[in-house]
A tleap script that builds the chain and sets N, CA, C and O, in Angstrom:
source leaprc.protein.ff14SB
mol = sequence {
  NMET ILE LEU ALA GLY GLY TYR ILE ALA PHE
  ALA MET LEU LEU VAL ALA LEU PRO ARG SER
  GLY ALA VAL ILE LEU THR VAL ALA ALA LEU
  GLY LEU ALA CYS GLY LEU PRO ALA GLY PRO
  ILE LEU SER LEU PRO ALA ARG VAL LEU GLN
  PRO ALA THR ARG ALA ILE GLY MET GLY LEU
  PHE TYR ALA CVAL
}
set mol.1.N position { 110.033 108.192 103.812 }
set mol.1.CA position { 109.069 108.594 102.835 }
set mol.1.C position { 109.666 108.547 101.431 }
set mol.1.O position { 109.042 108.051 100.493 }
set mol.2.N position { 110.880 109.072 101.304 }
set mol.2.CA position { 111.525 109.080 99.991 }
set mol.2.C position { 111.847 107.656 99.552 }
set mol.2.O position { 111.691 107.309 98.382 }
set mol.3.N position { 112.295 106.839 100.493 }
set mol.3.CA position { 112.612 105.453 100.153 }
set mol.3.C position { 111.382 104.716 99.639 }
set mol.3.O position { 111.423 104.093 98.578 }
set mol.4.N position { 110.301 104.787 100.385 }
set mol.4.CA position { 109.084 104.078 99.992 }
set mol.4.C position { 108.530 104.609 98.679 }
set mol.4.O position { 108.103 103.831 97.826 }
set mol.5.N position { 108.535 105.922 98.511 }
set mol.5.CA position { 108.045 106.510 97.270 }
set mol.5.C position { 108.873 106.099 96.066 }
set mol.5.O position { 108.328 105.807 95.002 }
set mol.6.N position { 110.184 106.077 96.233 }
set mol.6.CA position { 111.061 105.650 95.141 }
set mol.6.C position { 110.853 104.196 94.766 }
set mol.6.O position { 110.846 103.840 93.587 }
set mol.7.N position { 110.683 103.356 95.780 }
set mol.7.CA position { 110.469 101.931 95.506 }
set mol.7.C position { 109.126 101.679 94.836 }
set mol.7.O position { 109.027 100.854 93.928 }
set mol.8.N position { 108.092 102.386 95.281 }
set mol.8.CA position { 106.774 102.224 94.671 }
set mol.8.C position { 106.784 102.726 93.232 }
set mol.8.O position { 106.226 102.079 92.346 }
set mol.9.N position { 107.413 103.873 92.994 }
set mol.9.CA position { 107.512 104.396 91.629 }
set mol.9.C position { 108.302 103.442 90.735 }
set mol.9.O position { 107.937 103.231 89.578 }
set mol.10.N position { 109.366 102.873 91.257 }
set mol.10.CA position { 110.165 101.919 90.492 }
set mol.10.C position { 109.337 100.694 90.111 }
set mol.10.O position { 109.398 100.236 88.970 }
set mol.11.N position { 108.566 100.163 91.056 }
set mol.11.CA position { 107.739 98.991 90.784 }
set mol.11.C position { 106.671 99.300 89.738 }
set mol.11.O position { 106.425 98.492 88.843 }
set mol.12.N position { 106.040 100.462 89.848 }
set mol.12.CA position { 105.010 100.820 88.868 }
set mol.12.C position { 105.598 101.017 87.480 }
set mol.12.O position { 104.983 100.638 86.483 }
set mol.13.N position { 106.781 101.604 87.409 }
set mol.13.CA position { 107.417 101.809 86.109 }
set mol.13.C position { 107.882 100.495 85.501 }
set mol.13.O position { 107.859 100.339 84.280 }
set mol.14.N position { 108.303 99.547 86.331 }
set mol.14.CA position { 108.673 98.237 85.797 }
set mol.14.C position { 107.474 97.517 85.205 }
set mol.14.O position { 107.598 96.824 84.195 }
set mol.15.N position { 106.323 97.676 85.824 }
set mol.15.CA position { 105.105 97.071 85.289 }
set mol.15.C position { 104.696 97.772 83.997 }
set mol.15.O position { 104.214 97.122 83.069 }
set mol.16.N position { 104.882 99.080 83.927 }
set mol.16.CA position { 104.477 99.854 82.753 }
set mol.16.C position { 105.439 99.711 81.584 }
set mol.16.O position { 105.054 99.969 80.444 }
set mol.17.N position { 106.673 99.308 81.833 }
set mol.17.CA position { 107.684 99.271 80.776 }
set mol.17.C position { 107.301 98.399 79.579 }
set mol.17.O position { 107.392 98.884 78.451 }
set mol.18.N position { 106.883 97.156 79.750 }
set mol.18.CA position { 106.551 96.363 78.562 }
set mol.18.C position { 105.249 96.800 77.893 }
set mol.18.O position { 105.008 96.451 76.738 }
set mol.19.N position { 104.424 97.541 78.580 }
set mol.19.CA position { 103.138 97.964 78.024 }
set mol.19.C position { 103.190 99.350 77.407 }
set mol.19.O position { 102.196 99.810 76.843 }
set mol.20.N position { 104.313 100.015 77.500 }
set mol.20.CA position { 104.418 101.403 77.059 }
set mol.20.C position { 105.012 101.497 75.662 }
set mol.20.O position { 105.903 100.730 75.294 }
set mol.21.N position { 104.501 102.453 74.892 }
set mol.21.CA position { 105.071 102.720 73.576 }
set mol.21.C position { 106.272 103.653 73.672 }
set mol.21.O position { 107.140 103.648 72.799 }
set mol.22.N position { 106.320 104.447 74.727 }
set mol.22.CA position { 107.412 105.400 74.932 }
set mol.22.C position { 108.466 104.758 75.832 }
set mol.22.O position { 108.559 105.073 77.019 }
set mol.23.N position { 109.246 103.866 75.260 }
set mol.23.CA position { 110.214 103.095 76.047 }
set mol.23.C position { 111.303 103.992 76.609 }
set mol.23.O position { 111.689 103.841 77.768 }
set mol.24.N position { 111.802 104.916 75.811 }
set mol.24.CA position { 112.910 105.770 76.266 }
set mol.24.C position { 112.458 106.633 77.449 }
set mol.24.O position { 113.195 106.782 78.424 }
set mol.25.N position { 111.271 107.190 77.368 }
set mol.25.CA position { 110.780 108.014 78.475 }
set mol.25.C position { 110.539 107.173 79.726 }
set mol.25.O position { 110.804 107.624 80.841 }
set mol.26.N position { 110.045 105.969 79.547 }
set mol.26.CA position { 109.807 105.094 80.692 }
set mol.26.C position { 111.122 104.693 81.347 }
set mol.26.O position { 111.216 104.657 82.574 }
set mol.27.N position { 112.126 104.394 80.551 }
set mol.27.CA position { 113.435 104.019 81.108 }
set mol.27.C position { 114.085 105.224 81.790 }
set mol.27.O position { 114.741 105.065 82.819 }
set mol.28.N position { 113.912 106.424 81.234 }
set mol.28.CA position { 114.449 107.623 81.879 }
set mol.28.C position { 113.766 107.865 83.219 }
set mol.28.O position { 114.427 108.202 84.202 }
set mol.29.N position { 112.448 107.695 83.264 }
set mol.29.CA position { 111.725 107.838 84.529 }
set mol.29.C position { 112.142 106.758 85.512 }
set mol.29.O position { 112.205 107.000 86.717 }
set mol.30.N position { 112.425 105.575 85.006 }
set mol.30.CA position { 112.889 104.471 85.850 }
set mol.30.C position { 114.230 104.830 86.496 }
set mol.30.O position { 114.444 104.560 87.678 }
set mol.31.N position { 115.118 105.431 85.731 }
set mol.31.CA position { 116.401 105.867 86.271 }
set mol.31.C position { 116.249 106.937 87.335 }
set mol.31.O position { 116.956 106.925 88.342 }
set mol.32.N position { 115.325 107.865 87.111 }
set mol.32.CA position { 115.080 108.896 88.123 }
set mol.32.C position { 114.484 108.307 89.395 }
set mol.32.O position { 114.833 108.722 90.500 }
set mol.33.N position { 113.585 107.337 89.238 }
set mol.33.CA position { 112.987 106.697 90.409 }
set mol.33.C position { 114.025 105.888 91.187 }
set mol.33.O position { 113.950 105.807 92.413 }
set mol.34.N position { 114.988 105.291 90.489 }
set mol.34.CA position { 116.043 104.526 91.163 }
set mol.34.C position { 116.992 105.445 91.918 }
set mol.34.O position { 117.541 105.053 92.948 }
set mol.35.N position { 117.190 106.648 91.426 }
set mol.35.CA position { 118.124 107.573 92.055 }
set mol.35.C position { 117.594 108.233 93.312 }
set mol.35.O position { 118.381 108.704 94.133 }
set mol.36.N position { 116.286 108.282 93.485 }
set mol.36.CA position { 115.717 108.949 94.656 }
set mol.36.C position { 116.157 108.334 95.980 }
set mol.36.O position { 116.565 109.072 96.877 }
set mol.37.N position { 116.092 107.015 96.140 }
set mol.37.CA position { 116.454 106.452 97.444 }
set mol.37.C position { 117.954 106.388 97.713 }
set mol.37.O position { 118.350 106.054 98.830 }
set mol.38.N position { 118.794 106.693 96.745 }
set mol.38.CA position { 120.239 106.526 96.929 }
set mol.38.C position { 120.789 107.412 98.043 }
set mol.38.O position { 121.575 106.939 98.865 }
set mol.39.N position { 120.404 108.659 98.091 }
set mol.39.CA position { 120.903 109.572 99.121 }
set mol.39.C position { 120.540 109.143 100.534 }
set mol.39.O position { 121.417 109.047 101.392 }
set mol.40.N position { 119.249 108.882 100.791 }
set mol.40.CA position { 118.906 108.432 102.149 }
set mol.40.C position { 119.557 107.107 102.539 }
set mol.40.O position { 119.914 106.911 103.701 }
set mol.41.N position { 119.714 106.198 101.579 }
set mol.41.CA position { 120.344 104.916 101.905 }
set mol.41.C position { 121.800 105.119 102.286 }
set mol.41.O position { 122.281 104.491 103.229 }
set mol.42.N position { 122.507 105.977 101.579 }
set mol.42.CA position { 123.920 106.198 101.871 }
set mol.42.C position { 124.141 106.989 103.157 }
set mol.42.O position { 125.232 106.948 103.725 }
set mol.43.N position { 123.125 107.703 103.621 }
set mol.43.CA position { 123.287 108.461 104.864 }
set mol.43.C position { 122.972 107.630 106.110 }
set mol.43.O position { 123.276 108.060 107.222 }
set mol.44.N position { 122.379 106.473 105.948 }
set mol.44.CA position { 121.989 105.668 107.113 }
set mol.44.C position { 123.165 105.210 107.970 }
set mol.44.O position { 123.086 105.353 109.190 }
set mol.45.N position { 124.255 104.666 107.413 }
set mol.45.CA position { 125.349 104.211 108.284 }
set mol.45.C position { 125.973 105.334 109.105 }
set mol.45.O position { 126.373 105.110 110.247 }
set mol.46.N position { 126.061 106.527 108.547 }
set mol.46.CA position { 126.662 107.635 109.287 }
set mol.46.C position { 125.816 108.019 110.492 }
set mol.46.O position { 126.346 108.516 111.486 }
set mol.47.N position { 124.522 107.798 110.419 }
set mol.47.CA position { 123.638 108.111 111.542 }
set mol.47.C position { 123.742 107.064 112.647 }
set mol.47.O position { 123.560 107.380 113.822 }
set mol.48.N position { 124.033 105.828 112.277 }
set mol.48.CA position { 124.007 104.723 113.238 }
set mol.48.C position { 125.362 104.506 113.889 }
set mol.48.O position { 125.429 104.191 115.077 }
set mol.49.N position { 126.435 104.667 113.141 }
set mol.49.CA position { 127.767 104.318 113.639 }
set mol.49.C position { 128.347 105.417 114.531 }
set mol.49.O position { 128.145 106.607 114.292 }
set mol.50.N position { 129.063 104.989 115.553 }
set mol.50.CA position { 129.785 105.907 116.422 }
set mol.50.C position { 131.018 106.424 115.676 }
set mol.50.O position { 131.524 105.735 114.790 }
set mol.51.N position { 131.513 107.616 116.010 }
set mol.51.CA position { 132.687 108.151 115.311 }
set mol.51.C position { 133.908 107.233 115.357 }
set mol.51.O position { 134.697 107.221 114.412 }
set mol.52.N position { 134.080 106.478 116.416 }
set mol.52.CA position { 135.251 105.605 116.530 }
set mol.52.C position { 135.189 104.421 115.568 }
set mol.52.O position { 136.231 103.928 115.136 }
set mol.53.N position { 134.005 103.963 115.232 }
set mol.53.CA position { 133.864 102.802 114.349 }
set mol.53.C position { 133.314 103.162 112.969 }
set mol.53.O position { 133.026 102.281 112.160 }
set mol.54.N position { 133.173 104.443 112.710 }
set mol.54.CA position { 132.557 104.873 111.452 }
set mol.54.C position { 133.381 104.471 110.234 }
set mol.54.O position { 132.802 104.073 109.223 }
set mol.55.N position { 134.685 104.559 110.289 }
set mol.55.CA position { 135.523 104.224 109.128 }
set mol.55.C position { 135.386 102.750 108.746 }
set mol.55.O position { 135.217 102.425 107.571 }
set mol.56.N position { 135.458 101.880 109.717 }
set mol.56.CA position { 135.318 100.441 109.450 }
set mol.56.C position { 133.896 100.126 108.988 }
set mol.56.O position { 133.700 99.349 108.053 }
set mol.57.N position { 132.916 100.727 109.639 }
set mol.57.CA position { 131.527 100.480 109.284 }
set mol.57.C position { 131.193 100.950 107.882 }
set mol.57.O position { 130.490 100.257 107.147 }
set mol.58.N position { 131.684 102.114 107.505 }
set mol.58.CA position { 131.420 102.616 106.153 }
set mol.58.C position { 132.141 101.757 105.117 }
set mol.58.O position { 131.615 101.531 104.027 }
set mol.59.N position { 133.322 101.284 105.442 }
set mol.59.CA position { 134.040 100.389 104.530 }
set mol.59.C position { 133.270 99.105 104.297 }
set mol.59.O position { 133.162 98.636 103.163 }
set mol.60.N position { 132.732 98.531 105.371 }
set mol.60.CA position { 131.922 97.321 105.230 }
set mol.60.C position { 130.621 97.593 104.469 }
set mol.60.O position { 130.187 96.780 103.653 }
set mol.61.N position { 130.012 98.737 104.744 }
set mol.61.CA position { 128.773 99.104 104.057 }
set mol.61.C position { 128.977 99.205 102.557 }
set mol.61.O position { 128.179 98.679 101.781 }
set mol.62.N position { 130.040 99.876 102.148 }
set mol.62.CA position { 130.318 100.034 100.707 }
set mol.62.C position { 130.794 98.739 100.080 }
set mol.62.O position { 130.582 98.521 98.887 }
set mol.63.N position { 131.434 97.872 100.856 }
set mol.63.CA position { 131.869 96.583 100.315 }
set mol.63.C position { 130.674 95.680 100.027 }
set mol.63.O position { 130.669 94.937 99.045 }
set mol.64.N position { 129.676 95.750 100.878 }
set mol.64.CA position { 128.484 94.928 100.692 }
set mol.64.C position { 127.656 95.526 99.581 }
set mol.64.O position { 126.596 94.996 99.247 }
savepdb mol mol.pdb
quit
């Protein structure tokens, strides 16, 4: 839910950016919308990987 909401908000703000007179506020809202999905995205590998392979998997995840 948070991922989809963040992506939709980001897309709407990108469309609104060239049409808005309040550029600074739009860019600030854009930054907040980009930050929402970061937490859930970073928690996904820890949920999927087994403890024995978690170190290698997290290293590959952050490298990509």
